[in-house]
Backbone bond lengths (Angstrom), bond angles and torsions (degrees), N, CA, C in turn:
res aa  C-N    CA-C-N  psi(-1)  N-CA   C-N-CA  omega(-1)  CA-C   N-CA-C  phi
1 X - - - 1.463 - - 1.529 108.81 -
2 X 1.329 115.62 130.02 1.462 119.63 -179.60 1.520 110.01 -71.49
3 X 1.343 115.50 163.81 1.469 120.83 179.12 1.527 110.42 -61.91
4 X 1.337 117.64 -37.45 1.460 120.18 -178.78 1.523 110.72 -67.45
5 X 1.339 117.98 -41.75 1.453 120.25 178.40 1.527 111.53 -66.65
6 X 1.359 116.22 -38.00 1.466 118.71 178.13 1.521 110.62 -62.70
7 X 1.334 117.85 -41.80 1.470 121.45 179.13 1.523 111.17 -63.94
8 X 1.353 116.53 -40.91 1.460 120.02 179.26 1.525 110.77 -65.07
9 X 1.343 117.65 -38.95 1.464 120.76 179.15 1.517 110.97 -65.92
10 X 1.338 116.33 -42.32 1.464 119.65 178.79 1.530 111.60 -64.52
11 X 1.327 115.80 -38.62 1.464 119.84 177.91 1.526 110.56 -64.25
12 X 1.337 116.88 -43.44 1.458 119.82 178.36 1.513 112.02 -63.11
13 X 1.341 116.88 -39.59 1.463 120.35 178.35 1.524 110.73 -64.81
14 X 1.343 116.10 -40.91 1.467 119.41 178.95 1.520 111.36 -62.91
15 X 1.342 116.12 -41.30 1.464 119.60 178.26 1.519 111.27 -63.70
16 X 1.334 117.20 -41.15 1.463 121.15 179.57 1.527 110.85 -63.63
17 X 1.337 116.19 -43.81 1.466 119.53 178.99 1.529 110.92 -64.32
18 X 1.335 116.49 -36.91 1.466 119.94 178.26 1.519 111.72 -64.09
19 X 1.340 116.85 -41.74 1.463 120.64 178.66 1.519 110.54 -64.41
20 X 1.332 116.92 -42.48 1.466 120.15 179.54 1.527 111.28 -64.46
21 X 1.341 117.25 -40.60 1.467 120.53 179.52 1.521 110.92 -65.28
22 X 1.352 116.48 -42.67 1.469 119.89 179.39 1.520 110.84 -64.05
23 X 1.333 116.76 -38.59 1.461 120.15 178.87 1.523 110.65 -65.19
24 X 1.341 116.63 -39.70 1.471 120.37 179.64 1.526 110.75 -65.73
25 X 1.339 117.15 -42.56 1.466 121.08 178.89 1.525 110.50 -63.06
26 X 1.344 116.32 -43.73 1.465 119.73 179.64 1.523 111.07 -62.20
27 X 1.334 116.17 -39.35 1.458 119.31 178.55 1.511 112.15 -65.36
28 X 1.339 116.50 -40.45 1.472 120.15 178.20 1.531 110.91 -65.43
29 X 1.335 116.99 -40.57 1.465 120.24 178.76 1.527 111.10 -63.58
30 X 1.323 116.80 -42.02 1.469 120.09 179.30 1.523 110.67 -63.71
31 X 1.345 116.98 -41.01 1.463 120.06 178.82 1.518 111.18 -64.83
32 X 1.340 116.38 -39.11 1.464 120.05 178.91 1.518 110.80 -65.57
33 X 1.344 118.11 -41.30 1.461 121.31 178.17 1.528 110.73 -62.22
34 X 1.330 117.18 -40.22 1.467 119.62 178.58 1.520 111.18 -65.43
35 X 1.328 116.70 -36.68 1.464 120.34 -179.51 1.520 111.84 -70.05
36 X 1.348 116.89 -39.97 1.462 120.49 -178.10 1.518 112.52 -74.83
37 X 1.323 117.80 -25.55 1.460 120.11 178.41 1.521 112.08 87.94
38 X 1.341 116.79 -171.66 1.467 121.03 -176.72 1.526 111.98 -66.74
39 X 1.327 115.20 157.00 1.456 120.88 179.09 1.530 110.34 -106.55
40 X 1.330 115.52 158.68 1.461 121.74 176.78 1.523 108.11 -131.07
41 X 1.324 115.39 160.41 1.460 121.21 178.52 1.528 109.80 -83.83
42 X 1.317 116.52 140.56 1.461 123.10 175.57 1.528 107.67 -131.40
43 X 1.323 116.74 128.73 1.461 121.71 -179.74 1.526 109.34 -81.02
44 X 1.328 116.67 130.84 1.461 121.99 177.46 1.529 109.20 -125.29
45 X 1.316 115.00 154.59 1.462 121.70 178.60 1.517 108.75 -82.58
46 X 1.339 116.67 122.87 1.459 121.26 -177.74 1.525 111.38 -84.61
47 X 1.314 116.46 -38.33 1.461 121.33 178.83 1.521 108.85 -126.41
48 X 1.346 118.90 146.65 1.468 120.87 -177.43 1.532 111.53 -57.26
49 X 1.324 115.77 144.84 1.462 122.41 179.72 1.520 108.98 -118.31
50 X 1.331 115.98 139.34 1.459 121.13 175.59 1.521 109.67 -87.16
51 X 1.312 116.39 154.63 1.465 120.37 176.53 1.523 109.01 -60.26
52 X 1.329 117.35 129.01 1.454 122.53 -178.93 1.510 114.53 87.57
53 X 1.329 118.28 -7.98 1.468 120.74 -179.10 1.522 110.83 -71.31
54 X 1.348 115.72 137.42 1.460 119.65 177.18 1.533 108.67 -75.69
55 X 1.311 116.32 135.91 1.460 121.61 -172.03 1.526 110.24 -89.27
56 X 1.332 115.98 125.36 1.462 122.36 176.59 1.526 109.28 -100.28
57 X 1.314 115.88 158.66 1.472 120.42 -179.24 1.518 111.19 -61.59
58 X 1.329 117.05 -34.36 1.457 120.18 -179.06 1.515 114.03 -67.68
59 X 1.329 117.37 -16.45 1.468 120.99 179.14 1.520 112.30 -84.29
60 X 1.341 116.30 -2.72 1.458 120.32 -175.02 1.524 111.47 -119.57
61 X 1.306 115.10 152.38 1.458 122.07 174.22 1.518 107.84 -136.66
62 X 1.314 116.07 170.91 1.463 121.58 179.86 1.525 108.17 -128.24
63 X 1.330 115.77 132.73 1.462 119.69 174.68 1.534 108.92 -122.83
64 X 1.310 115.18 152.20 1.457 121.41 179.43 1.527 109.01 -100.90
65 X 1.326 116.46 129.28 1.461 121.35 178.93 1.530 108.34 -133.16
66 X 1.335 117.97 154.36 1.470 118.98 173.68 1.523 110.32 -56.62
67 X 1.302 116.63 137.46 1.468 121.30 -173.86 1.520 112.49 -55.12
68 X 1.342 117.26 -38.64 1.457 119.92 -176.22 1.535 111.90 -69.09
69 X 1.353 117.55 -18.80 1.459 120.39 -179.77 1.528 112.44 -106.37
70 X 1.328 117.51 7.03 1.468 119.86 179.73 1.530 109.68 -64.69
71 X 1.343 118.21 134.42 1.472 120.46 -179.85 1.518 111.60 -60.48
72 X 1.332 118.59 133.07 1.468 120.84 179.37 1.529 111.25 -59.52
73 X 1.331 116.56 132.36 1.455 121.18 176.18 1.510 115.07 81.76
74 X 1.345 119.30 -4.09 1.464 120.46 -178.80 1.526 110.65 -68.04
75 X 1.330 116.26 143.24 1.460 120.94 178.52 1.522 110.06 -69.81
76 X 1.314 116.32 146.71 1.467 121.83 178.63 1.531 112.11 -102.30
77 X 1.332 116.84 -25.94 1.458 121.80 -176.12 1.535 108.92 -120.09
78 X 1.329 119.03 119.26 1.468 120.20 -178.96 1.521 113.58 -60.87
79 X 1.333 117.89 -26.33 1.454 119.97 -179.56 1.528 111.83 -64.41
80 X 1.317 117.26 -20.91 1.465 120.28 178.46 1.524 111.73 -67.98
81 X 1.347 117.49 -18.90 1.467 121.13 -178.36 1.527 113.01 -108.97
82 X 1.335 117.24 -18.42 1.472 120.33 -177.00 1.531 109.95 -62.17
83 X 1.332 115.94 130.17 1.457 121.44 179.55 1.512 113.62 91.34
84 X 1.325 118.13 -15.01 1.451 120.72 177.01 1.529 109.73 -86.75
85 X 1.335 115.61 170.76 1.464 120.54 -178.37 1.525 110.38 -109.18
86 X 1.328 114.79 146.89 1.457 119.85 177.21 1.528 109.50 -73.18
87 X 1.323 117.14 131.40 1.465 120.62 -179.79 1.525 111.22 -73.95
88 X 1.330 116.44 -30.61 1.461 122.76 179.89 1.526 107.90 -139.42
89 X 1.320 116.46 171.51 1.460 119.79 173.83 1.530 108.65 -66.73
90 X 1.327 116.57 131.59 1.465 121.47 -176.07 1.531 108.32 -120.68
91 X 1.322 115.67 125.02 1.454 120.53 -177.18 1.524 111.53 -77.67
92 X 1.314 115.02 159.50 1.465 121.71 175.94 1.528 110.12 -59.47
93 X 1.328 116.58 143.56 1.463 126.23 177.65 1.527 113.33 71.63
94 X 1.330 117.19 13.52 1.464 120.48 176.81 1.524 109.75 -79.45
95 X 1.328 116.85 135.93 1.465 120.34 172.66 1.525 108.09 -68.47
96 X 1.332 116.57 127.28 1.461 121.12 -173.65 1.524 110.54 -88.30
97 X 1.334 116.01 119.58 1.458 122.29 177.81 1.527 109.13 -113.02
98 X 1.324 116.32 158.41 1.459 120.89 -179.47 1.526 111.24 -60.31
99 X 1.344 116.92 -28.85 1.461 120.32 -178.95 1.530 112.61 -68.02
100 X 1.344 118.00 -14.50 1.462 121.74 178.84 1.519 112.32 -91.18
101 X 1.339 117.11 -2.05 1.457 121.55 -178.95 1.527 109.74 -98.84
102 X 1.336 116.02 140.78 1.460 120.93 178.51 1.525 109.31 -70.12
103 X 1.315 116.02 139.69 1.462 120.91 178.02 1.526 108.63 -81.64
104 X 1.340 119.15 124.94 1.468 120.55 178.11 1.522 110.86 -56.65
105 X 1.321 116.07 146.29 1.459 120.28 -177.16 1.526 112.11 -57.31
106 X 1.328 116.58 -36.33 1.465 119.31 -178.93 1.516 111.33 -65.24
107 X 1.343 115.65 -29.17 1.461 118.99 -178.45 1.508 112.19 -95.86
108 X 1.335 116.97 -2.63 1.450 119.62 -174.67 1.513 113.18 -89.47
109 X 1.320 118.29 -3.53 1.459 120.16 -176.52 1.518 113.44 -62.04
110 X 1.366 119.16 -49.64 1.457 118.07 178.37 1.525 109.97 -65.36
111 X 1.309 117.02 123.60 1.450 121.01 -177.77 1.514 110.47 -85.73
112 X 1.315 115.56 141.87 1.445 120.96 178.67 1.519 111.31 -83.99
113 X 1.315 116.54 -171.83 1.462 120.24 -179.74 1.524 111.13 -64.90
114 X 1.302 115.45 147.93 1.462 121.09 179.65 1.524 108.51 -83.26
115 X 1.323 116.51 126.56 1.456 121.90 178.09 1.524 109.27 -97.89
116 X 1.309 115.86 132.72 1.455 120.49 176.89 1.518 109.93 -80.39
117 X 1.321 115.51 167.99 1.461 120.53 -177.81 1.532 110.17 -58.32
118 X 1.324 115.69 131.74 1.457 121.03 -179.82 1.511 114.57 87.31
119 X 1.330 118.02 -4.23 1.453 121.16 -179.27 1.527 111.05 -96.88
120 X 1.322 114.63 156.61 1.454 121.44 177.46 1.527 108.39 -137.28
121 X 1.343 116.20 155.61 1.466 122.57 173.63 1.525 107.25 -102.49
122 X 1.310 117.09 113.73 1.466 122.86 -175.51 1.522 110.12 -108.21
123 X 1.333 116.47 124.57 1.464 121.67 174.70 1.522 108.90 -84.72
124 X 1.322 116.18 132.14 1.457 121.30 -177.17 1.517 109.30 -140.18
125 X 1.340 116.56 126.89 1.466 121.23 175.32 1.521 108.11 -87.86
126 X 1.315 116.48 124.22 1.463 121.66 -177.50 1.512 108.85 -151.77
127 X 1.322 115.76 173.94 1.469 120.14 173.82 1.518 108.37 -103.29
128 X 1.316 115.20 148.78 1.456 120.59 -179.42 1.516 110.30 178.54
129 X 1.307 116.11 166.74 1.464 121.45 178.93 1.527 109.35 -72.90
130 X 1.336 116.61 116.98 1.459 120.72 -174.19 1.523 112.22 -62.43
131 X 1.319 117.88 -30.04 1.463 120.00 -178.38 1.521 112.26 -82.95
132 X 1.332 117.26 -11.23 1.467 120.75 -179.08 1.517 112.70 -107.85
133 X 1.326 117.67 -31.75 1.464 121.60 178.86 1.528 107.65 -88.64
134 X 1.312 115.52 90.15 1.462 122.04 -177.09 1.520 108.54 -134.23
135 X 1.335 116.31 169.24 1.458 121.14 -178.70 1.528 110.39 -57.71
136 X 1.329 114.50 133.70 1.451 120.37 176.40 1.513 115.10 100.79
137 X 1.343 117.93 -21.86 1.460 119.06 179.38 1.528 109.59 -82.54
138 X 1.318 115.63 161.60 1.465 121.72 174.88 1.525 108.47 -109.41
139 X 1.315 115.89 142.71 1.459 120.54 -176.47 1.524 110.04 -132.85
140 X 1.329 114.63 160.47 1.459 122.58 166.73 1.523 107.20 -102.39
141 X 1.330 116.33 138.88 1.465 121.30 -178.56 1.524 108.77 -104.48
142 X 1.338 116.11 117.23 1.462 121.91 178.83 1.521 109.42 -108.53
143 X 1.317 116.78 141.02 1.462 121.52 176.11 1.528 108.75 -123.16
144 X 1.327 115.22 134.96 1.456 122.17 176.75 1.521 107.94 -112.34
145 X 1.326 115.86 128.64 1.456 121.17 -176.87 1.527 110.65 -98.51
146 X 1.320 116.24 167.82 1.457 121.44 178.09 1.523 109.84 -73.54
147 X 1.319 115.59 141.85 1.451 121.03 173.47 1.512 110.15 -103.27
148 X 1.288 116.38 -158.01 1.461 120.62 179.74 1.520 110.74 -78.09
149 X 1.315 115.03 146.56 1.476 122.12 176.71 1.519 111.90 56.06
150 X 1.338 117.36 33.30 1.453 121.01 175.99 1.509 114.97 78.74
151 X 1.330 118.49 2.24 1.462 121.05 179.70 1.524 109.86 -79.48
152 X 1.353 117.54 156.55 1.471 119.38 177.01 1.516 111.12 -59.99
153 X 1.321 115.64 139.77 1.447 121.70 179.42 1.515 111.22 -102.31
154 X 1.313 116.72 -152.06 1.467 120.22 -177.89 1.522 112.22 -70.44
155 X 1.321 115.56 152.97 1.462 122.89 176.20 1.524 108.71 -110.23
156 X 1.316 116.98 134.69 1.454 122.29 -177.43 1.524 109.74 -127.26
157 X 1.324 116.18 151.50 1.456 122.21 172.76 1.527 107.70 -83.49
158 X 1.339 116.70 111.51 1.459 120.90 -177.95 1.522 111.81 -85.88
159 X 1.335 116.98 -35.56 1.460 120.86 -178.57 1.523 108.58 -157.89
160 X 1.332 116.25 136.04 1.458 120.91 -177.39 1.519 110.64 -113.15
161 X 1.329 115.09 145.04 1.463 122.94 170.82 1.532 111.99 54.58
162 X 1.326 116.17 57.42 1.462 121.35 179.10 1.529 108.86 -108.73
163 X 1.314 116.54 140.97 1.463 121.23 -175.89 1.530 111.25 -81.85
164 X 1.322 115.45 137.80 1.465 121.88 175.35 1.536 108.03 -91.41
165 X 1.324 116.38 122.76 1.464 121.56 177.96 1.520 111.80 -88.63
166 X 1.314 116.27 -22.29 1.458 121.16 179.47 1.511 109.64 179.62
167 X 1.323 117.16 158.81 1.460 121.91 178.67 1.517 108.85 -150.56
168 X 1.312 115.35 141.09 1.462 121.05 -178.54 1.528 108.42 -155.46
169 X 1.311 115.84 173.91 1.460 120.07 177.25 1.521 109.33 -71.06
170 X 1.331 118.60 145.37 1.461 120.97 177.59 1.524 110.82 -61.31
171 X 1.341 117.86 158.37 1.466 120.63 -178.33 1.515 113.33 -77.27
172 X 1.316 117.47 43.31 1.454 121.43 174.17 1.511 107.71 -142.25
173 X 1.322 116.49 127.51 1.456 121.09 -172.69 1.517 112.26 -72.41
174 X 1.336 116.79 -21.81 1.465 118.50 -174.60 1.518 111.76 -108.23
175 X 1.326 118.47 29.27 1.460 120.07 177.72 1.521 109.12 -63.46
176 X 1.333 118.24 122.62 1.458 120.15 -176.49 1.516 111.32 -75.44
177 X 1.338 114.88 157.98 1.452 119.12 175.21 1.518 109.28 -79.06
178 X 1.312 115.90 151.26 1.447 120.37 179.94 1.515 109.74 -89.52
179 X 1.328 114.18 -178.00 1.457 119.37 177.56 1.516 109.58 -60.60
180 X 1.320 115.36 138.86 1.456 120.03 -179.38 1.513 113.12 88.65
181 X 1.323 118.32 -0.51 1.450 121.00 176.72 1.513 115.26 79.37
182 X 1.320 118.93 5.24 1.462 120.21 177.99 1.522 109.86 -76.36
183 X 1.342 117.38 137.98 1.467 119.45 -178.07 1.527 111.60 -79.24
184 X 1.316 115.70 162.49 1.458 121.21 171.65 1.520 108.85 -80.17
185 X 1.304 115.78 141.86 1.457 122.52 179.29 1.512 109.81 -128.46
186 X 1.323 116.08 148.46 1.455 121.53 169.25 1.525 105.67 -104.49
187 X 1.329 115.76 98.85 1.460 121.69 -175.59 1.521 110.09 -100.11
188 X 1.321 115.95 139.26 1.460 122.18 174.47 1.524 107.73 -102.70
189 X 1.328 116.27 121.68 1.455 121.93 -174.16 1.527 110.88 -112.74
190 X 1.340 116.25 145.84 1.465 121.74 174.66 1.536 107.40 -88.00
191 X 1.339 116.50 114.28 1.461 120.89 -176.52 1.520 109.98 -137.64
192 X 1.321 114.82 165.76 1.463 120.36 170.46 1.529 108.54 -85.45
193 X 1.318 116.84 171.87 1.468 119.97 -179.99 1.521 110.30 -62.94
194 X 1.326 117.62 -44.98 1.467 120.34 -179.19 1.525 110.99 -64.68
195 X 1.330 117.10 -38.06 1.461 120.00 177.34 1.526 111.03 -66.03
196 X 1.331 116.94 -38.77 1.463 120.75 178.68 1.520 110.98 -61.69
197 X 1.337 116.54 -42.52 1.468 120.57 179.73 1.524 110.37 -64.74
198 X 1.346 116.54 -47.82 1.464 120.43 -177.80 1.527 111.48 -64.86
199 X 1.323 116.59 -41.58 1.461 119.95 -177.09 1.521 111.51 -70.82
200 X 1.327 117.25 -37.71 1.465 120.41 176.93 1.516 111.09 -62.45
201 X 1.340 116.80 -42.69 1.461 120.72 178.75 1.524 111.16 -65.26
202 X 1.330 116.63 -41.84 1.466 119.99 179.73 1.521 111.19 -64.75
203 X 1.344 116.97 -42.08 1.460 120.62 -179.19 1.522 111.59 -66.68
204 X 1.335 116.77 -35.68 1.467 120.14 -179.20 1.529 111.55 -65.46
205 X 1.331 117.40 -30.63 1.462 120.88 -178.07 1.521 112.69 -95.80
206 X 1.325 117.57 -2.16 1.465 120.74 -172.26 1.519 112.11 -88.58
207 X 1.306 114.91 150.01 1.468 121.21 170.19 1.519 109.73 -76.87
208 X 1.328 116.28 -37.52 1.456 120.94 179.97 1.523 109.38 -150.56
209 X 1.336 115.94 142.10 1.461 122.32 174.29 1.525 106.75 -115.10
210 X 1.330 116.51 134.21 1.462 120.65 -175.24 1.521 109.87 -131.53
211 X 1.338 115.58 140.40 1.459 121.85 178.75 1.524 109.12 -108.58
212 X 1.325 114.93 123.38 1.465 120.69 178.37 1.514 109.49 -109.77
213 X 1.331 118.66 111.39 1.474 120.93 179.97 1.537 110.45 -63.20
214 X 1.329 115.70 140.26 1.456 121.62 176.19 1.532 108.80 -95.27
215 X 1.324 117.77 153.85 1.466 119.65 178.58 1.535 111.23 -60.28
216 X 1.307 116.48 141.34 1.454 120.66 177.98 1.529 109.61 -74.11
217 X 1.352 113.93 151.65 1.448 118.53 174.48 1.499 114.06 89.40
């Protein structure tokens, strides 16, 4: 075999190996996308915002994340924040939630629940019976983690006997229903600082968060 033919054969082999490698990578990416499920839009801050600064469209960006890992309470549509003011200083690349926006004075008249010293109001996206998870009831918070091959894993009690300060539909019109037909809710819970930290971490790693109303009285 001449040197020129040997070089041509090696080049052809390299091209074949490259095609096979690209096909394998594409197949792995497709399998990963199927495992993660559909994606949703999440609004993020592109440039830092000062407390009280009016938010312009150019200060915001949108990223796509798997729905199960979307930050609870994050805005889905940047237009929902355009023209509003930042309630606090917001760093670059922060997921923008409604709780970070200043409440207009006209809408601030109705007072919310009174928080005692050391308490916080935590927004949590979960599934639950909309007619039972309402302000004033107490709930248990259950989290279900991922199992093998995308199947549901173990379920754990993340927080027991926590008061619901309010509940409403999440700020996305196309929030899908969960297993069992229960709707998604954006519930505001009365928690301590340590409970807020633990519950936020548990919800971020969970496949599903569920609110179970406790009997009244």
